[in-house]
N, C-alpha and C positions, 0 to 999 in steps of 0.2 A: 553510476545510482546506474543511469537511461537505461534496462533491460532484466540489470537481475533478479530477482526472486527474492519475494519474502509466503510469508501468513499473516489474513486478521486478527488478530490481539479486542478487535475495539472496530465496534459493525464500520459500516464506511456509508457514507453517503446524502442522503442531499438533507444539506442541511445542520451535516453532524460531522462533525469536524472526529476521525477515529486514527484507530492507532496500528501499524503495519512492523512482525519484527522482518526483516530481512542483512540476508548472510552477508557480513561485509571484515574484513579484517584477518577472518580465520575464525571469528561469534558471529551473532545476528544483539541487531538493536535497532528499539523502537523506534516509527520515528514519526511525525503525524502525515496522516492519511487522510487525501482528501479522491471521488471518481473520476477517472481520466473519464467517462459520461452524468453527466451533469445531474441522467436524469436512473441511476448506475443505483443500488443498493449494492453490497458486500457482504455474505453473514463471516463473523467471527468459523474463524476454524478455513474458512477458505482460499487458497494455492490467488498469488495474483503478481504482478511482473510491476517493473515501473514503469514513468509513460514521460513520467518530469520530476524530474526534481528541484528545488528549490533550494538553497541552500538556507539556514547548514538543517534541518533536521523534515525540511517536508518534501511529502511526494505524490502525484498523481497514477494511480493506481488501478488497472483492471483485471480479472477474473480472467490466468490460467491458464488456459485452454494445452492440455493433448501430452 
């Protein structure tokens, strides 16, 4: 999971439990998401990369650049 890219479908930020769709197993699956930087807010539609995975369905994400 770490290193996979996804897209924010529910705002991610301080005090929020966001949601991201991540490409896995030939499709896309929803995961609960928190920001890797606890002060960062990531808007819906923003491409992200998974930096930490906590099974079964929680990820920590950062903005995907470039």
